[in-house]
One Martini backbone bead per residue (centre of mass of N, CA, C, O) as a GRO file, in nm:
protein
  208
    1MET     BB    1  26.770  11.906   9.178
    2GLU     BB    2  26.972  11.732   9.386
    3TRP     BB    3  26.853  11.444   9.379
    4LEU     BB    4  26.869  11.411   9.068
    5LYS     BB    5  27.173  11.435   9.037
    6GLU     BB    6  27.241  11.194   9.218
    7TYR     BB    7  27.079  10.981   9.060
    8GLU     BB    8  27.216  11.007   8.770
    9VAL     BB    9  27.514  10.900   8.893
   10MET     BB   10  27.419  10.632   8.939
   11ALA     BB   11  27.415  10.320   8.937
   12GLU     BB   12  27.205  10.077   8.831
   13LYS     BB   13  27.197   9.922   9.097
   14GLU     BB   14  27.116  10.171   9.270
   15LYS     BB   15  26.855  10.237   9.117
   16HIS     BB   16  26.718   9.976   9.196
   17PHE     BB   17  26.727  10.023   9.501
   18PHE     BB   18  26.568  10.283   9.501
   19LYS     BB   19  26.302  10.167   9.396
   20GLU     BB   20  26.270   9.943   9.609
   21CYS     BB   21  26.279  10.123   9.859
   22THR     BB   22  26.040  10.318   9.804
   23ASN     BB   23  25.821  10.100   9.755
   24THR     BB   24  25.848   9.955  10.027
   25LEU     BB   25  25.785  10.190  10.213
   26LEU     BB   26  25.496  10.246  10.092
   27ALA     BB   27  25.391   9.950  10.159
   28GLN     BB   28  25.524   9.902  10.483
   29THR     BB   29  25.671  10.178  10.622
   30TYR     BB   30  25.908   9.973  10.713
   31LEU     BB   31  26.258   9.950  10.812
   32VAL     BB   32  26.453   9.673  10.948
   33ALA     BB   33  26.758   9.574  11.059
   34LYS     BB   34  26.662   9.294  11.210
   35ARG     BB   35  26.552   9.227  10.925
   36LYS     BB   36  26.661   9.040  10.675
   37LYS     BB   37  26.475   9.144  10.441
   38ASP     BB   38  26.548   9.464  10.504
   39LEU     BB   39  26.857   9.523  10.527
   40PRO     BB   40  26.952   9.614  10.241
   41LEU     BB   41  26.752   9.861  10.231
   42TYR     BB   42  26.836   9.996  10.489
   43ARG     BB   43  27.131  10.053  10.408
   44PHE     BB   44  27.068  10.220  10.160
   45CYS     BB   45  26.891  10.435  10.300
   46GLU     BB   46  27.109  10.529  10.497
   47ARG     BB   47  27.314  10.618  10.273
   48ARG     BB   48  27.053  10.769  10.100
   49PHE     BB   49  26.869  10.955  10.275
   50ASP     BB   50  26.848  11.240  10.143
   51LEU     BB   51  26.752  11.149   9.869
   52ILE     BB   52  26.489  11.003   9.961
   53LYS     BB   53  26.368  11.232  10.122
   54ASN     BB   54  26.343  11.443   9.886
   55TYR     BB   55  26.170  11.268   9.703
   56LEU     BB   56  25.924  11.214   9.900
   57LEU     BB   57  25.846  11.515   9.954
   58LEU     BB   58  25.702  11.569   9.678
   59SER     BB   59  25.450  11.361   9.793
   60GLY     BB   60  25.428  11.395  10.125
   61TRP     BB   61  25.682  11.238  10.251
   62GLN     BB   62  25.822  11.133  10.558
   63LEU     BB   63  26.149  11.068  10.662
   64ASN     BB   64  26.259  10.834  10.916
   65HIS     BB   65  26.522  10.791  11.186
   66LEU     BB   66  26.594  10.528  11.418
   67LYS     BB   67  26.900  10.445  11.504
   68ALA     BB   68  26.889  10.288  11.774
   69GLN     BB   69  26.654  10.086  11.647
   70GLY     BB   70  26.660  10.042  11.334
   71VAL     BB   71  26.443  10.263  11.194
   72ILE     BB   72  26.258  10.313  10.895
   73SER     BB   73  26.018  10.571  10.800
   74VAL     BB   74  25.686  10.665  10.691
   75HIS     BB   75  25.497  10.983  10.652
   76ASN     BB   76  25.203  11.139  10.588
   77GLN     BB   77  25.145  11.484  10.586
   78LEU     BB   78  24.821  11.449  10.489
   79ASP     BB   79  24.694  11.180  10.603
   80ASN     BB   80  24.731  10.973  10.392
   81ASN     BB   81  24.740  10.634  10.355
   82ARG     BB   82  24.590  10.516  10.599
   83HIS     BB   83  24.548  10.256  10.803
   84LYS     BB   84  24.249  10.093  10.888
   85PHE     BB   85  24.151   9.965  11.183
   86VAL     BB   86  24.026   9.723  11.341
   87LEU     BB   87  23.965   9.628  11.653
   88SER     BB   88  24.150   9.374  11.660
   89ASP     BB   89  24.403   9.515  11.563
   90THR     BB   90  24.430   9.716  11.796
   91LEU     BB   91  24.448   9.514  12.032
   92PHE     BB   92  24.698   9.350  11.925
   93LEU     BB   93  24.893   9.584  11.895
   94PHE     BB   94  24.887   9.664  12.190
   95ILE     BB   95  24.984   9.393  12.307
   96ILE     BB   96  25.252   9.373  12.149
   97ARG     BB   97  25.372   9.633  12.264
   98LEU     BB   98  25.371   9.542  12.558
   99LEU     BB   99  25.550   9.292  12.514
  100TYR     BB  100  25.793   9.440  12.408
  101ASP     BB  101  25.853   9.609  12.660
  102GLU     BB  102  25.893   9.367  12.850
  103LYS     BB  103  26.116   9.202  12.693
  104VAL     BB  104  26.342   9.422  12.640
  105LYS     BB  105  26.435   9.443  12.944
  106GLU     BB  106  26.574   9.137  12.930
  107LEU     BB  107  26.765   9.255  12.707
  108ASN     BB  108  26.980   9.312  12.468
  109LEU     BB  109  27.038   9.486  12.171
  110THR     BB  110  27.097   9.203  11.997
  111GLN     BB  111  26.835   9.082  12.074
  112GLN     BB  112  26.551   8.915  12.031
  113VAL     BB  113  26.202   8.952  12.027
  114ILE     BB  114  26.014   8.686  12.182
  115ILE     BB  115  25.710   8.512  12.109
  116ASN     BB  116  25.379   8.383  12.164
  117ASN     BB  117  25.046   8.305  12.164
  118ARG     BB  118  25.030   8.271  12.468
  119ASP     BB  119  25.112   8.558  12.541
  120ILE     BB  120  24.875   8.697  12.402
  121TYR     BB  121  24.643   8.556  12.550
  122GLU     BB  122  24.728   8.626  12.843
  123LYS     BB  123  24.714   8.934  12.802
  124TYR     BB  124  24.418   8.951  12.723
  125VAL     BB  125  24.313   8.841  12.993
  126ALA     BB  126  24.464   9.037  13.191
  127LEU     BB  127  24.305   9.298  13.065
  128ASN     BB  128  23.996   9.240  13.061
  129ILE     BB  129  23.872   9.182  12.784
  130LYS     BB  130  23.540   9.165  12.664
  131GLN     BB  131  23.613   9.102  12.397
  132ARG     BB  132  23.594   8.868  12.181
  133LEU     BB  133  23.768   8.648  12.039
  134PRO     BB  134  23.876   8.586  11.747
  135ALA     BB  135  23.898   8.414  11.491
  136GLN     BB  136  24.154   8.250  11.345
  137ASP     BB  137  24.144   8.395  11.066
  138GLU     BB  138  24.150   8.684  11.188
  139TYR     BB  139  24.411   8.655  11.348
  140THR     BB  140  24.591   8.587  11.106
  141ARG     BB  141  24.539   8.844  10.945
  142THR     BB  142  24.660   9.037  11.153
  143LEU     BB  143  24.953   8.920  11.167
  144LYS     BB  144  25.011   8.949  10.863
  145LEU     BB  145  24.984   9.252  10.857
  146PHE     BB  146  25.222   9.305  11.048
  147GLN     BB  147  25.434   9.162  10.874
  148ASN     BB  148  25.398   9.346  10.615
  149HIS     BB  149  25.510   9.595  10.828
  150SER     BB  150  25.751   9.511  11.012
  151LEU     BB  151  25.654   9.411  11.321
  152VAL     BB  152  25.649   9.105  11.253
  153GLU     BB  153  25.759   8.742  11.277
  154LEU     BB  154  25.734   8.428  11.152
  155VAL     BB  155  25.967   8.146  11.236
  156SER     BB  156  25.765   7.931  11.377
  157GLY     BB  157  25.512   7.771  11.284
  158GLY     BB  158  25.189   7.867  11.330
  159TRP     BB  159  24.975   8.126  11.376
  160THR     BB  160  24.789   7.930  11.589
  161ASP     BB  161  25.016   7.837  11.753
  162TYR     BB  162  25.104   7.855  12.073
  163ASP     BB  163  25.438   7.793  12.006
  164ALA     BB  164  25.497   8.004  11.823
  165THR     BB  165  25.745   8.198  11.663
  166ILE     BB  166  25.766   8.554  11.745
  167VAL     BB  167  25.886   8.845  11.614
  168LEU     BB  168  25.973   9.160  11.749
  169TYR     BB  169  25.980   9.494  11.641
  170PRO     BB  170  26.081   9.834  11.682
  171SER     BB  171  25.844   9.951  11.503
  172LEU     BB  172  25.631   9.955  11.735
  173ILE     BB  173  25.713  10.233  11.850
  174VAL     BB  174  25.591  10.384  11.601
  175ALA     BB  175  25.306  10.259  11.567
  176VAL     BB  176  25.307  10.285  11.901
  177SER     BB  177  25.289  10.525  12.088
  178ASN     BB  178  25.282  10.646  12.401
  179ARG     BB  179  25.021  10.803  12.358
  180ALA     BB  180  24.857  10.565  12.243
  181LEU     BB  181  24.894  10.378  12.482
  182ASP     BB  182  24.742  10.558  12.684
  183LYS     BB  183  24.475  10.580  12.528
  184ILE     BB  184  24.403  10.276  12.528
  185THR     BB  185  24.417  10.227  12.830
  186GLU     BB  186  24.190  10.426  12.907
  187TRP     BB  187  23.970  10.297  12.730
  188LEU     BB  188  23.971  10.014  12.861
  189GLN     BB  189  23.899  10.112  13.144
  190ALA     BB  190  23.628  10.237  13.068
  191LYS     BB  191  23.501   9.973  12.965
  192ALA     BB  192  23.526   9.817  13.231
  193ASP     BB  193  23.347  10.020  13.395
  194ASP     BB  194  23.096   9.964  13.175
  195GLY     BB  195  23.110   9.638  13.111
  196GLY     BB  196  23.208   9.636  12.785
  197ASP     BB  197  23.075   9.855  12.630
  198GLY     BB  198  23.153   9.994  12.316
  199TYR     BB  199  23.413   9.900  12.144
  200GLU     BB  200  23.339  10.023  11.851
  201ASP     BB  201  23.419  10.342  11.927
  202PHE     BB  202  23.708  10.270  11.838
  203GLU     BB  203  23.971  10.437  11.663
  204GLN     BB  204  24.239  10.317  11.438
  205THR     BB  205  24.551  10.408  11.321
  206GLU     BB  206  24.873  10.355  11.236
  207ASP     BB  207  24.964  10.660  11.371
  208ASP     BB  208  24.821  10.681  11.669
   0.00000   0.00000   0.00000
């Protein structure tokens, strides 16, 4: 196996990076160049991309690289190990992806996409979502989940502060594809037409 030959001749420091890189990818799905915490592993993975790709393929994981967005991600080819979102996770991930698309149009490629909780709340109301807003602890759990997967990052304030500074990362483009965006939009419109009944019938997984 070519990947094994390449691994065996690496320095011990690089072998350590290899282990940390593969374990981090499997734990959080994404490595984002714009996230300071991810950057060293992102650079290593970019440099050793074929090695890591061939290694992960042995256990059914596909390694992908969106160079323009600076995002490296893994996807299980057998559709195992997919995170199952509850309804509130799905709704807020959808909203955050919409906000990302809106904000990124106003910026150049080097600028961070920044929002606050007020933006999220106002978008929730604007979409006329009939589902009641979750309690603060549930909302915090959802945003922390997104942060653990390098989708967002709290950089100032508390998770429930209206004016907290939250960075949105381009990994959101992978987490919520354009197809999934259209699917959720159509579903929300159908719920609005039905008077808001039956929100619980929508299921969303991390890769949908």
